[in-house]
C-alpha angles and dihedrals in degrees: 000000000000090000092052091048091052090243090127138011103217138030115209123216103015122154108269094240095044101146103210093063141041110245139205120232110285116279096187140006126219141173139201113271135207118228124202134158117270092227092054113098091209113095128185114243099154143340086266094066106134093223091065088072089070100030129107101238124202119206131181109232122209097194094145090073093035088239127147115215121227092246089053091054093047093049093044093052087058094051094248097131093111089061095054126106110194121223120196117231093203129073124257120196110289095012116119119199098357091181089063097053092084091054091048090051091057092046091051093046094245089126130019101220138009134201108210139169105262102240092050091045094051094048098046098035091058088082089059098036096135093048104042137064118210123192131172120251104214105170149346121216092210093056104037091153090067120076119217094186120063132188106220129213144169113269128211134172113291088244093054098078095138090052090047090052091050090052090049091053090051091051 
């Protein structure tokens, strides 16, 4: 939105094939990750893990863009919606680091497991490195149409191709 309103000139870390913008070649790739406590015997192997049916599940919600994340689709297809606690990715007044609240909730035992976008997970989980386990979620056979791994690029307006190419050269 800010790009379209001329409030900025680039958007960092957009999916490479994000249609509303023209993108550079990818400069990193990331996935969703699952976060659990190290002391917890339950480990995530797939969205079909039996223990998820009783777990308190944290999920980052991207409601601002009306997007549904791949983990949300995978959990929903298994009827696990009633076990989900939603965590906003965007700040509300008086809330510092909203992307980190989901990580903190796992560390404090408020939820059992969290599905988080990799870069946010890595950044905010560092504080709890000795207490948390973080593993990539790379796919789900029941939702093959949803990617869990994304090449990421810099996005510019579709009309700014020369600028995009200059950014690509800099990368």
